[in-house]
Every structure is written in structure tokens, then in C-alpha cells.
C-alpha positions as a printed NumPy array, in Angstrom:
array([[ 0.   ,  0.   ,  0.   ],
       [ 1.282,  3.45 , -0.902],
       [ 1.433,  6.093,  1.854],
       [ 1.287,  9.809,  1.265],
       [ 3.455, 12.272,  3.128],
       [ 1.713, 14.336,  5.758],
       [ 0.686, 17.873,  4.83 ],
       [ 1.073, 18.886,  8.482],
       [ 4.56 , 20.211,  9.293],
       [ 6.435, 18.032, 11.744],
       [ 8.469, 19.467, 14.596],
       [ 8.444, 22.952, 13.066],
       [ 5.382, 23.974, 15.056],
       [ 6.061, 21.961, 18.184],
       [ 7.674, 24.879, 19.984],
       [ 6.799, 28.092, 21.762],
       [ 5.965, 30.89 , 19.313],
       [ 6.131, 34.545, 20.37 ],
       [ 4.105, 37.241, 18.603],
       [ 4.51 , 40.98 , 19.211],
       [ 1.701, 43.54 , 19.165],
       [ 3.215, 46.886, 18.226],
       [ 1.847, 50.419, 18.402],
       [ 2.424, 52.223, 15.09 ],
       [ 1.017, 55.541, 16.295],
       [-2.311, 57.353, 16.32 ],
       [-2.945, 57.092, 12.593],
       [-1.978, 53.455, 12.083],
       [-2.859, 52.036, 15.509],
       [-1.721, 48.697, 16.872],
       [-1.083, 45.564, 14.833],
       [ 0.481, 42.156, 15.302],
       [ 3.83 , 42.336, 13.546],
       [ 4.158, 40.193, 10.474],
       [ 7.261, 38.12 , 11.024],
       [ 9.153, 35.255,  9.523],
       [ 8.485, 31.915, 11.181],
       [12.163, 31.607, 12.114],
       [12.012, 34.859, 14.125],
       [ 9.282, 33.892, 16.579],
       [11.42 , 32.261, 19.272],
       [12.14 , 34.027, 22.564],
       [15.816, 34.743, 21.904],
       [15.096, 36.372, 18.548],
       [12.236, 38.461, 19.96 ],
       [14.501, 39.695, 22.775],
       [17.213, 40.592, 20.255],
       [14.762, 42.418, 17.983],
       [13.298, 44.409, 20.866],
       [16.722, 45.473, 22.171],
       [17.942, 46.387, 18.679],
       [14.899, 48.594, 18.086],
       [13.36 , 46.509, 15.293],
       [10.276, 46.399, 17.494],
       [10.044, 50.045, 18.505],
       [ 6.827, 50.291, 20.503],
       [ 5.897, 46.847, 21.775],
       [ 2.55 , 46.783, 23.546],
       [ 1.851, 43.103, 24.186],
       [ 3.689, 39.831, 23.607],
       [ 1.817, 36.555, 23.423],
       [ 3.381, 33.108, 23.472],
       [ 1.621, 29.97 , 22.329],
       [ 2.292, 26.36 , 21.48 ],
       [-0.297, 25.083, 19.026],
       [ 0.727, 21.44 , 19.378],
       [ 0.417, 21.526, 23.182],
       [-2.743, 23.644, 22.953],
       [-1.929, 26.611, 25.171],
       [-1.308, 30.355, 24.976],
       [-0.585, 33.145, 27.476],
       [ 0.467, 36.75 , 27.838],
       [ 4.273, 36.821, 28.061],
       [ 4.735, 40.6  , 28.122],
       [ 6.116, 40.801, 31.669],
       [ 8.39 , 37.789, 31.21 ],
       [ 9.818, 39.282, 28.023],
       [10.203, 42.74 , 29.608],
       [12.185, 41.172, 32.457],
       [14.333, 39.181, 30.018],
       [14.966, 42.236, 27.823],
       [15.976, 44.353, 30.818],
       [18.303, 41.636, 32.108],
       [19.855, 41.193, 28.649],
       [20.405, 44.96 , 28.369],
       [22.201, 44.905, 31.729],
       [24.258, 41.813, 30.872],
       [25.403, 43.265, 27.536],
       [25.689, 46.871, 28.79 ],
       [23.297, 47.931, 26.031],
       [21.928, 51.45 , 25.932],
       [18.154, 51.541, 26.248],
       [16.042, 53.787, 24.014],
       [13.232, 55.875, 25.512],
       [10.594, 53.579, 23.969],
       [12.332, 50.497, 25.346],
       [12.645, 52.197, 28.719],
       [ 8.867, 52.767, 28.674],
       [ 8.182, 49.144, 27.69 ],
       [10.356, 47.836, 30.524],
       [ 9.02 , 50.212, 33.176],
       [ 5.385, 49.501, 32.234],
       [ 5.73 , 45.729, 32.055],
       [ 8.625, 44.398, 34.125],
       [ 7.978, 42.708, 37.44 ],
       [11.02 , 44.208, 39.184],
       [13.229, 47.297, 39.091],
       [16.29 , 47.299, 36.831],
       [19.289, 49.658, 36.708],
       [19.558, 50.326, 32.982],
       [21.827, 52.553, 30.921],
       [19.646, 54.974, 28.946],
       [20.347, 56.838, 25.736],
       [21.491, 60.378, 26.373],
       [18.657, 62.865, 26.041]])
């Protein structure tokens, strides 16, 4: 008997996927950022937030479709971003400073961009 390959991707989706809701300003409003599948892991999202690719993050949601769960990860990501900025001695933009102060669960001593 001949078997057909599955049309469902294998392990590709059996992981935690992070999506970022970004504020594009009064005229455009908020939207979930379109992103490449390979850039939806936690480490990449942290890197993109610190680098400024995500300028005005409002909410971050993580889900695992295979395991059947989702949750708000905004505070966890804010904490991780702040810790990464400290560990790498990165300068923090005003928008990133606002994201961290509004969403982190603890106080961080960050190095801010000069005003």
C-alpha cells in the first residue's frame, strides 16, 4: 500500500511561538507584527526588541499550538529584555525604557540613551 506524506509540518510547530503587538502611532494604531516563522522564538524576539526593530511593543503573546496553550508573556519578556540589556551593557532607548518600566515585574538599573 502506498502512503502519502503528511501535509502537516512536523516538529516545526512543536515549539513556543512569540508574537509581538506593536503600536504604530495614532494614525496606524496597533497591529500584530508580520514576522518570519524563524524569528518567533524568545531569543530572537529579545534581540529584535533590544535592537529597536520592534520600537513600541505593547503586548507579547506566546503559544504552542501542538500543546494547545497560549498566554500573555509581556512581563516575562520585559524582564528578560531588561536583564539582557544589563548583561550586555546595552543602551536603552526611551521607547524600550517605557516598555520595561510599564511591564517588568522588578526594578532594573539600565543605561539609557542620552537625552
